[in-house]
N, C-alpha and C positions, 0 to 999 in steps of 0.2 A: 854684228853677230846674228845668228839665226833667231835668238830670242827677241832682239830689237826689230828684226825684219817682220816678225810675226805679231808685233805689238806697235803698230804705227800711230795709234791715237795719242794725242797730247796728254790725256789723262790716263795714267797707268793705274793698274789695280794691284791689290795685295799680292796676288800670285806672281805677277811680274817682278815685284821688288824682292820677294822671297827667293825666287829662282835666280835672279841676277846677283843677289848677295852671295849665294853659294858659289857661283861661277867666279866671282871676284876673289873669294877666299882661296879657292883652288889655285888661282894664279898669284897668290901671296900679296894681293892688293888689299891689305887688311884695313887701311883707313877708308878706302872706297867701299869695301864690303860693309863696314860699320855704318857709314852714312846711308847706304842703301837699306840696310836692315832697319835703321831707325825710321826711315820712311814707311816701311812695312809695319813697324811697331806702332807708329802714330795711327795707322788705320785700325789696328787691333785695339788700341786705346779708345778710339771712337766707338768701336763695337762694345767695349766694356761699359763705357758711359751710357750708351743707349740701353744696354742690358739692365743696368741698375735702375734706369728710369722706367722702363716698360717691361720689367720682369724678364729680361733677356729675350725679347722678341717672341715670347710664348704665343701671343695672339696670332702672329704671322705663321709660326711654325705649325701650330695646331689647326689653324683655319685653312680654308681652301685656297689654293693657288691656281689661277685660271689656266695658265699654261703648264709649266713644269718647274722642277727645282732649279734647273740651270738658268732660269730667267732671273733668279734672285741675285742680289749682290753677293759676291763671294767673300765671306768673312773668315774662311779657313776652317779646317776641321779642328776640333779641340786640341788634339795632340800637336798640330802644327802651330797653334797659338803659343802653347807652352814651349815647344821646341825652338820657336823663334827667339825667345828670351835666353834659352840655354845656349843656343849657337852664337848669339850675340855676345854672351859672357865668354865663350871659348875664344871668339875672335878678339875680344878685348885682351884676353890673356896672351894670345899670340902677338898682339901689338904692344905688350909690356905694360898694360894699364890694369892693375889688379883692383884698384878702387872702383873703376867703372864696371869691372866684372862683378864685383860685390853688389853693386846697384841692380844689375840684371838678375843676379841670383835671388835677391829679395823680391824682385818683380815676378819671378817664376812662381814663388810660393803664393803671392797675392793672386796671381792669375789662376792658379789651380783652385784656390778657395772660391773665386767668383764662378768658375765653371761648375764646381761641385754644387753650389747653391742654385745656380741657373738650371742645371740638368734635373735636379730634384723637383723644382717647380714645373719644369717642362713635362716631366713624366706624369705629374699629378694632373696637369691640364689635358694631356693626351688621353689619359684614362677617362676624364670627364667627357671629352669630345667623342670618344669612341662609344661610350655608354649612351650618350644623348642621341647619336645617329645610328645606333645598333650595329656598329662595326665590330665583328668578332674575329676577323681574319688575322692570323699571325704569319710570320715568315715560314713557319712549318707547313702552312697550307698552300704555299706557292709551288705548284708542281713545275719542275724544270729548273728551280733555283738550286745552285750548289750549296745546300745547307751545311754539308760536312765541313766546308772551309771555315765557316764561322763558329762551328761547334767543336773544333779541334781542341784537345786538352790544353795546349799551350795558350789558346785564345781565352777559354773559359777560366783558366787559372789566374788571369790578370785581374787586378782589383778594379780597374777601369781602363778606358782607352786613351788617357791623357797623361797619367803620371808614369815617369820612367825612373828606373834605378840609376841610370847615368846622370840625369838632372840632379838627383839628390846626392849622389856620391860626389859630383863636381862641387856642389854646395859645401859639403864637408871639407873637401880639399881646399877650396878657396878660403873658407873661414879659418881652417887650421893654419894655412899659410900666413894669414893676417893676424895670427895669434889670438883667435877668438874661439877657444875650445867649447865654450858654452853654446855657441851657435853651430859649431862643427858636428858635435855629437848627434843632434837630431837629424842632420843631413845623412850621416853615415847610418844611423839607425833605420831611417825610413828607406834608404837604399836596400839594406839587408832584408827588410820586411817585404819590399816589393819584389825582390828576387832572392828567395831564401836559399841557403846552403851553397853560397858562392864564397869561396875562401877570401878573395881579395876584398869583398864587401864586408865580410865579418871582421877581417883584420883592420879595416878602416876604423871601426869603433874600438876594437880591442886594444889597438896600439896607440890610441890618441894621447893618452897621458904620458907615454914614455918616448914617443918618437922625437919630440923637440929636444929632449935632453940627450938623446943618442946621436943626433945629427951634429957632425963636427964642421967647423969652418973649413972650406975647401971641398965640401961634399954638397950634392944637390939631390933632393927628394924629387924624382921625376915621375909624372903621371903620363904614361903613353896611352894615347887614344887612337885606336885603329878602326876605321869605318870602312865597311865593305858593301858593294852593290848599290842599288837604288831602291827607293820606296816603290811599292807596287802601283801599277796603273789601274785606273778605274775604267771599266767598259760598261756600256748600256746593253741590257737584254730586255726583251719584251715578253711578258708572261700573261697568258689569259687568266683573268680574275673574275669570278662570278659577282655581279653587282645587281642587287635587286632594285631596279628602277623600271617600272612599267613593263616588267617581264622582258626586258631587253637582253637578259642573259649575260653572256661572257663578254667582257670588255678588256682590250689589251692595256696593260699598265707597265711602264718601264721601271726597272730597278738596276742599281749599279752592282757590278761584281768586280772583284779584285783579281788582277793578273800579276802574280808574283814572279820575280826573277829567281834564277837558281841561287841557292844559298852558298856563298863562297867562304863564309866566315869559318867553317869547319877546318879549312886548310890553314888558317891563320892561328897557329897554336902558341907562338911566342915572338918576342922581339929579341933579336940577337944583337948584343952590344960588343963592339970590337972583336967580333968573331968567336968569342969564348964565354961570354956572360949572357945567359938566357933568362929573360923575364917572361914568365908564363902569362899568356893572354886568356881572359875569360870574357865570353860574350854576355853582357849584362843587360842589353836593351835590343829588342828587335822592333824596328819601326814597321816592318812587315806585319808582325803579330799585332802590334798596337793598332794599326790601321784596320785590321780585321775586327778587332774588338770594338773599335769606334763605329764601324759600319754595322756590326751586330746590334749595338745600342741605338743606332740611328734608324734601323729598319722599321720599328713600330711607327715612327713619325712619317716615314716615307710611305708606308702603307695607308695611313689615315689620309694624308694629303692626296695620294694617288686615287683612292676610292672616292673621296669627295669631288676631286677634279673630274673623274670619269662620270660621276653622277650628274654633274652640271652639264657636261658635254652631251651626255645621253639625253637629258631632258630637252636641251636646246634642239638637238637633232630631231627628236620625236615631234616637237611642236611644229617644226617646219614640214616634216613628212605628213602630218595630219592635215595640213592646210591644202596639200595637193598642188598640182600645176607647177608653176615656177618655184614656189616655195619648197616643193618636194625635191626638185632638182638641186636647190640650194642645200637642202638637208643631206642629200647624197654627197655633195661637194664638201660639206662640213665634216661628214664622216671620214672622207678621204684625208682631209686636212688634219683631223684629230689623230689619225694613225701616223701621218708623216711627222707631226710636231711632237708626238709623245716620245720623249727621250730622257733618260736619266742624266743627272749631273755627273760629268766625267772629270771635273776639275780636281786637281790634287797637286801637292808639292812633290814633284818627281825627283828633284835633285837632292832630296834628303837621302841619307844612306839607308840601306836595308837593315844593317845590323851595326851595333857599336860595341866594341870590345875594349877592355882596359888591362893594363899591366902597370905595376908600380915598382920602382927600384931606386935605391940610393947608390949613386955613382959619383966618382970624382968630378968636380966641375972642370969644364974644358971641352975640347972637341972630341967627338966620338963617332965612329962608323957604325951605322945602324942598318939592319937588314931584316927581312921577313922571309919565312919559308916559301920556297917556290917563286920568289921574286928576284929577278936577275939583278936589277940595279940596286946598288947600296947607296946610302946617303950619309954624308958627314954633317953632323948637326952640332952647333956650338951651345953648350949648356952653362948657364950662369945663375948665381944667386942661391938661396937656400932651397927654393922650390921652382920647378919649371914644368911646362906642359909641352909635349910633342904630339902633333896630330898627323896621322897618315890616312889617306883615302885611296881605296882601290875601287876602280870602276872598269870592269872588263879586264883588259890586259894592261891598263894604265894604272900607275901608282903615283900619287902626289904626296910628297913629303913637305911638311911645314918647317920653316926655320923661325923659331920664336925671335921676336925683336925685344930688345931690352931698353927700358927707359932709364932716366937718370936715377930713379929709385928702384933698386932690385929688392925682391923679397928678402927680408932680413932674418938672421938666426935668432930664434926666441931664446932668451936667457932664463925666463921664468914662465912656467905655464900657469896662468891664473884662471881658475874656474869661475868665470862670471856667469850670471844668469843671462838668457837671451836678451832681456830688456836692457840690462846693464851694458852688455856688449854692444847692442845697437846704439844706445845713447853715447857710448864712448866713441863709436865710429862717426856719429854725427858731429861730436865735438871736434874730432880730428879734421873732418871735412870743413867745418866752420873756421877752424884755426888756419887751415891751408888757404881758404878764400881770403881771410883777413890779411894773411901774410902777403899774398899775391897782390892785394889792393894797395898795401903799403909800398911794395916794390914799384908798382905802376905809378903811384903818386910821386915817388922820389924821382923816377926816370922822366916824368913830365915836367919836373921843376927845373 
């Protein structure tokens, strides 16, 4: 593949594994996608452990970086780290493994908490660093930067750049399927808070107590997930920034900007089931908007690092120029090198969708013909169990339909809805997992005798 031909080194990075896992999932290679995602997840786990030890790399982020941001190890943007767990959960569901999906859902919450604490500390450190070095520049002072893209109402309305309504609605759906309403409720509630006034999100929480009793054997509660487009690309632009270092004046500093793709989700208004049953779609997450919010929150750190870096380069250049002769020539060469090497970090997870929309419908279990507005090809999908998930991805003119796989244990029909506290529900799930492991050990022991 082109991805492999562009990554020939033996040691692959986080971005490679994230991109490859998406491509494998599109080709319905769910097990391979999961194993690749877990390699990416292992690298994010390493970042988490380092973050806990050294306050989330605050010293590196706030301090000077001699070259530029793209020379640092790529740890993923915050929304990518969270979305990795969410997408791994979805792939587990497509592979028929609801228990593993639950594990990833739990990790999503934990990852969000680590990021929240980390960014709060990072902001505090950046403010101290800026004050100590007299840096007062903000991104509003960057003449030529497309500020309006980061100040759009839909961007500023987001709580942050890493929490998504889809991740939390999916959590509610998984916990509800596993008959854990005490854990499902916070997921649905958080989704509705992150994206207010969306009916499908409000119905998630409102119908939690009654849905299980209304669902009959032979029916399936289906979550349709429709993903459109691709996450925006990052491009580097160079902007002249005044730096007060020995009266050297304006120095070029590079900043990333986002190049969005056309939004195609507006045309995806419903999922049509068997030609006559329409399930209305609602766009509940925009990775395009989240990436803009993430960049908006990252800009202060990029400015501080850029100005410190520019100051170091300017000082080195002036020392050489003041010496005259060959040193002056070296100073000129250093100035040219500084301009050439100054480039913003353009790395980002491009195979993520631009938008995620959902619909939910209770339909008879069995085979159904599904279609989307304006999409020529229809798809027959087999639906089993009390709950199921169907994922559709539209990229340009191509549409990729998932076919959920079903393990030996299908999601079962809840006979009684027990309102347990989150701690009780979590402990119950742990006991179930321990019981399963004990049972499998016994079977293994018998087979070896």
